[in-house]
N, C-alpha and C positions, 0 to 999 in steps of 0.2 A: 131353073133360075140359079144364077151363080151368086153365091153369098160373098159379099165384100168383107175382107179381113180388115179390122180397124187396128191400127198400130198407134200406141201412145205417142204424144208429141216428141218427147226426148228420144224415144227409140227410133222414131221416124227420122230424126235429125242424124242419128248415128248411121242408120241404114243409108240415108241419102249421101252422106260423106263417103261411105265405103263404096257406094255405086259410082260416085264421081271419080274416085281414085282408080277403081277398076276400069272405068271407061277410058281414063287418061293413060292407062298403062303405067301408073306410077306406083312406087312403093312408098312407105312412110318415110324412109330415109332420104329418098330423092325429092319428096314433096316439100320437106322443110329445108330452108337454105342452110348450108354449112360450108366451111372452108376446107374440109377434108374428112376422111373416115373417122367415125367416133370410136370410143374405147371399146364398146361392145362388139363392133364389127371386127376390130383388130384382134381381140381375144378369141372370138368365135372362129375366125378363119385361119388362125395360126395352126400350123402342122405340129409344132413342138413349142412348149412353153417352158422356159428355163426356170428352175427352182433355185431359191437362195442357197448359197453354200455357207455352212456354218450357222451361227446364230443370226436370226433376222431381227435385229433390234432397231427401233426407231431412233432417229437422230435426236439427241437431247440438247436442248438449248436453254439459255437463261433469259428471262424477261425482267428487264430493269426499268422502272419508271423514272422519268426525268424529274428530279426534284433538286432542292438546294444541295444536299449531300452528294448526289451523283455528279452534278455540274462542277462542284468544287474539286472532286477527285479527278474527273476526266479532263478538265482544263478547257480553255477556249481556243487552243491551237493544236493542230496535229503535230506530233513529234515526227519530223521528217528524217529521211535517210541521210546519215552522215558518215564521213570517214571515221573508222575506229582508231584507237590510240596507236596502233602499229605504224601506219605511215606518218601520223602527225608528230611523232617524236623524233623523226629523222632530222639530223643536222644538215646544214648547207653543204653543197658539194665542195671538195677540197682541190679540185683542178688537177687531178692526177693525170700523168701522161699515159696513154693507152697504146696498144698494138695498132699500127697503121697510122698513127699521128705523124705529122711532118714537123720536125723541129729544126730551128736555126741556132747556131752557136757562134758567139762573138767573143774573142779573146783579146784582152788588153794587157800590155806590158808597160812597165814603168819607164823604159827608155829603149833606144836603139841598141843593136848588137845582141839582142836576146835570141830566143828560139824562133820567133816569127818575124821580127823586125830587123832589116839589114842595118849594117853599121853606117853605110853611106847616107849622109843627110840629103834630103831633097829628092830621093828616088820615089818616095811615096809620102802622102800626107796622113797625119794622125798616128796614134800609137796602138792601133788595133788591127786585127785581121778577122775576117768572117769566113767560117767554114761553110761549104755548100750545104744547102738544105738536104736533109736525108730523112727517110721514113723509118719508123721503128719497125724492126723485123718481126717475123712471126714469133721468134723466141723472146721478144721483148727487149732486144739489145740494139745499140748503135755502135758505129766505129768512129773513133776520134784519133787523128794523127798524134803520135807520140804518147797517147793515153790508152790506146788499145781498145778492146771491146768493153762497153759499159752497159750496165743494166739501166734501162730507161723506163720501161713500163712499170707502173705502180709507184713511181716517184713523182715528186713535184718538180717543176722547172728549177726552183731554188735548190732543192736537194741535189739534182743532177749537176747544177753549176758548181756546187761545193765539191762533189766527187771529182769533176774534171780539174778543178783548181788544185786539189790535193795531188792528183796524178802528175800535174805539170809543174808543181812547185820546185822540184829539184833541177829543172831544165830551163824554165822560162824565168824572166826577170819580174819578180813580184806579180805573177799573173792574177788577173781578175777575169771571171767568166760570166757571161750573160747567156742564158738559154731561154728561148721563147718558142711557144707552140704556134707555128704558122698556120696549120690547118688541122683541126681535130676531126678525125675520121671515124672514131668509135665512141661509144658511150653517149650518143645523142639522145634527145627526147623527141618523140613523134607526137604530133597533134593532128587528129583527123576526125571525120564525121561531119556534123552539122555546124561547121565553121565557114568563114568566108573563103579561106584558102588554106588547105592542109599544108603542113610544114614539118620540117625536121631540123633541129638546131642542136648545137653542142653546148654543153653547160660550161659557163665561165667559172673561174674559181670562187666568185661570190655566190654562185648558185642561182637558181630560179624557182619561183613558186608557180602554183597552178594558174592563178589569174594572169601572171606575166606570160606564161606559155600560150594561153588562149588568146591573149592580146597579140602575140606574135603571129597567130594564125588569122588575124583580122577580126576576132571576136565571134560570138555565137550568132547564128542566123535567126534564132527565136528568142522569146523573152526568157529571162533568167529563171522565173518560177516554173517554167515547163521545160527546162533543159537539164538533163542528167549528165554528170561527168563521171566516166568510168576510168579508173586508174589501174593499169596492169603493171605489176612489179614483181619480179622474181617468181613468176608462176602463180601469183595470187591476184585476185581482183577486188577492188574497193569501189564503192559508189557513193556519190553525194550530189544533192541538188545544187545547181549553180547559185541560186539565190541564197542558200545556206552558206556556201563558200564565201560569197561576197559579204554576208552579214556577220559571219563569225570568223575572226582572224585566225583562230586555231585550226579551222578547216582549210585555210589557204596553205597547204603543206609544201615543204621543200621537196623538189624533184631530185631523183637520183639517176645515175647513168642507166641508159636503156629503158627508162620508163616510157610508157605509151599512154596517152590520154585520148579517150574516145568520147566525143560530145554528141549526144543524141537528143532528139526531140521526143519527149515523153510527157505529154500533157496529162495532168491528173483529172479525174472525172468522177461523177456519181451518177447513179441511175434513179429516175423518178417514175413511179408506176402508180396505177390506181386513179383516183378521182382528182387528178391535177388539172390546173387551169388550162394548160396547153394541150390536153388530151384530145380535144376535138379538132385541133388545127394542125397537128404534126403527125408524121408517120411513126411506126414502131421503132425505126432505126434512130429517130431523133430523141429517144428517151434518155440518151447519154448526154450529160451536160458537163462541159469542161469548167474547171475552177476559174480560170482567167485571173488568178490572184495567188499570193503566197498561201493564204489561209482563208477559209470561208466558214461561216457559222451555219447552223441549221436554218435559221430564219432567212439567211442569204440564199440558201439552197432552195427553200420553198418559194422565195420570190423569183429565183432564176427559172423554176419550173412552172411559173404562172400562177402560183397560189393554189387555193382550194376551190373546187367547184361548189357554188352555193347550193345547187339543186341535187348534188350527189354525195358530197363528202361528209364524213363523220369527224368533226373537229376533236372528238375525244379519242380517235383511233389513228394516230399518226405514228408510224413505226420506222425505225432505222435499224437495218440489218448489217452486222459486221462480225468479224472474228476478233476476240479480245483475249489477251493473256490471262491465264487462270489466276495468277496472283492478283491482278487488278479486279477480276470478278469477285474473288473472295473478299477483297477490301471493300467491295460494295455491299457486302452482307449476304452474298449468295453462297450457300453451303455446297461444297463439292466433295467428291470421293476420289480415292487414288486412281481409279480407272478413267477419270475424266482426262481428256487430252490436254496438252499444253495450251493450245488455242481453243477457246470455247466459243461456239456459235452463240451470239448474243443479239437480243432484240431490245432496243430502247423504245419506250412508249412515251409519247408526248400528248398532253391534254391541253388543247388551246381554248377549251371552254373556261378553264381556270385562267384568270387574267395574268397570274404569275408565269403561266406557261410561255408567254411571249418573251419574258426575260430569261427563262431557262434556255429557250431556243436561241437567243442572242449570244449566250455564253457557252453553248455546246458546239464543239468543232465537228465539222463533217470531214471524214477521212476518204482517202483515195479508194475507189471501188465500193463505197457505201451504197446500199440500196434503200431508197425512201419509198415507203408505201403508204398511201392515204386510203383508208378503207371507206366503203360505201355506208351511208346512213341507212337505218332500217326503213325509213320512208322511201328511199330510192329503190330498195328491193321490192317494196310493196308496189311501187309504180311499175316496175318491170313486170311483175306478176299480172297487174291489171291490164298492161299493154297486150298481154297474151290472151287473157280471159275475155276482155271486152270485144275484140274482133271475132273471137270464136262464138260468143253469144249472138252477135249480129248475124253471123253466118248461119247459126242454128235457127234463128228467127226467119231468115230468108228461105231456108230449106223447108221449114215448117209451112210457110205460106204457099210453097210450090206443091207440096204433097197433099195439102188439104183439098 
């Protein structure tokens, strides 16, 4: 007589699950759904594991709660990128003649019988003569009859007129000279990028500013608050947001010869992660939200991301990640040491259970590339745990009924 082995209920459930896995030819890793290899598999199957070089220190960050003092110091607007004082202090262009420019010269005399006007009356009208247009040579000079070779590049039309007058004063009758630039070939300003029509133009003696140059190119193709203007001058690069140039007259700088303006579409954005309201309706790539305005507050950003999920979010655990200057962090009361870098990883903590938190969020500015994270509530984590345990318990009961 064969004796039947009695297996306890819980043990029978485990044995039953193992038998099912063995029959199905599955491993535990392939039995549970996953989007890729887990950490244990990657570490276990690696042939070589790289070890840290030098000291393996964790990144040290500052945690700053959002309160009245924090909001007052941080301000309700992001300090946007502006042109520094170097280009903003430049004066307007002086209209100097350059190499390659074409100039026209007109000479007036007080009466006939002079150097350029014949004695016979009626042979020509007027008391002036125009010299054929000529281009400023590579060495910066032009040639003038009876005046010889003259230095033109680097002078103004008025200065060149006076030089020619002095050269002709001993030969012509009370000469008066007018010099005009017919075509400026050098020292122009280029405007290109996300504008209606790229252009290049020469600076007039009165000069031109950034907004005028962009207007000559037909204006920007995108909104001013997401359009960046890059100024290249003498091997250096300066950047400013177009909306700041339009709002601040000091940013509308004078342009100089050979300046280049590049207009680019650079929308500012923030990322929202965690228990946000749109988490269930959008894909991972849509977690980046553009500002669509000059400045936005934290409460605006939360609204843009769909708010907080009632069944998952922890209203006391709303975090904003960004890099902040060390000086500003120290002003917030965070103690630092000399080895702390210039830019400090900073996490701002908002508590919306406190009614004042909504007012703090309204006055706290979100910066470009900020990361907003809304943590899960403890009840949400408990629900996830139960979602795993309850189906497993039901499966155990089913296996138990089979094996009995």
